[in-house]
Steps between C-alpha positions, in 0.01 A plus 500: 500500500187468289481140373252427220400164354346552158289286270259371764221293340354298787412525869745233619797689358369833628455371854838329498670822383323702768591244767864517388497874568464653154420871513310502169340258253467569129198408286551515124215651298679483163311235296795362298690414817505135614430644847195701393214505746149640464419785744217298656731205565761731652229651723413158643867438587554851637204489735672218688832680542623698802426871468864594551609317181498743206299380202667614179334494159737457204378682187636550148374801304157492664309828505460668841122446511553129431757477778252674731237238415739213578610676819141521621425136421819356650557752784855580389745719692748570219499518118830379351529624140716299260418645160558827316261700715569873452576703813183704464270197490566331832203376703389714793371391840752215528870469571702456176819308437648545150712228344800563274718245324855561630526856372367738762527797265176693499370385836516857632203583275272264693324585825526151640563375851767257383671372187544134416810423296486173308703308242446581131263267318246482219245374753364670811628357828590160630791420266743383770780710347735715707674817383799716590392621845739796490251665261254520790737684735485870578163600360400689812154340482323211671617205288343155491752257354357221283620261234625151573511533878480195723615387844857448376569843351266746674741567786782598263258712295383688810852562622604638160195713417354580845147516354180595677357161402545179305259307278514135392279286284606226260803372688276418794266285291456127456302581179375827346254649746574239772741591779744276682410583861836400644687719250267793571569470871876484444483803269306711749736398780812577294367840395366598841823403676690772312302772687592759240291789368 
């Protein structure tokens, strides 16, 4: 089970998530987000993380050459695309995860490693809202389930959807951009204990 903690803005949270056993950490490069981080700041955090933890950049409608610049600065492993990026304009030279809001229609057009399914919203990421998980079942693709997950509901979500991975952000926070370390640890433990791919 791939377990991602998103919206990392500081080294303390990053190290706590890694110590809890998170597979991946997300860094948000979308300026309007309350969890936005500059590439240089992300790079300073990332250089202190274990190599085996995947570093994921979250982007919204950023051009491929701009993503490549951020990737180089921050040493990212994955680009997670949350906007209206067309299938023929994905970045190259980096693993790509493409986000959709509930409706997985159209994902077959994208050459992405995995597909993140999130709750519908007028904002990008970190809303704390769940959605009807049955809409994420049976896609035949690697699915990362997101949207309102926490330590209390992630087990049920995994059992229902059987995703490749799960992603949590706002429900694990004490304030926007600041994680509750105990809740992160409980979330990672609850997700990892399901042992489902």
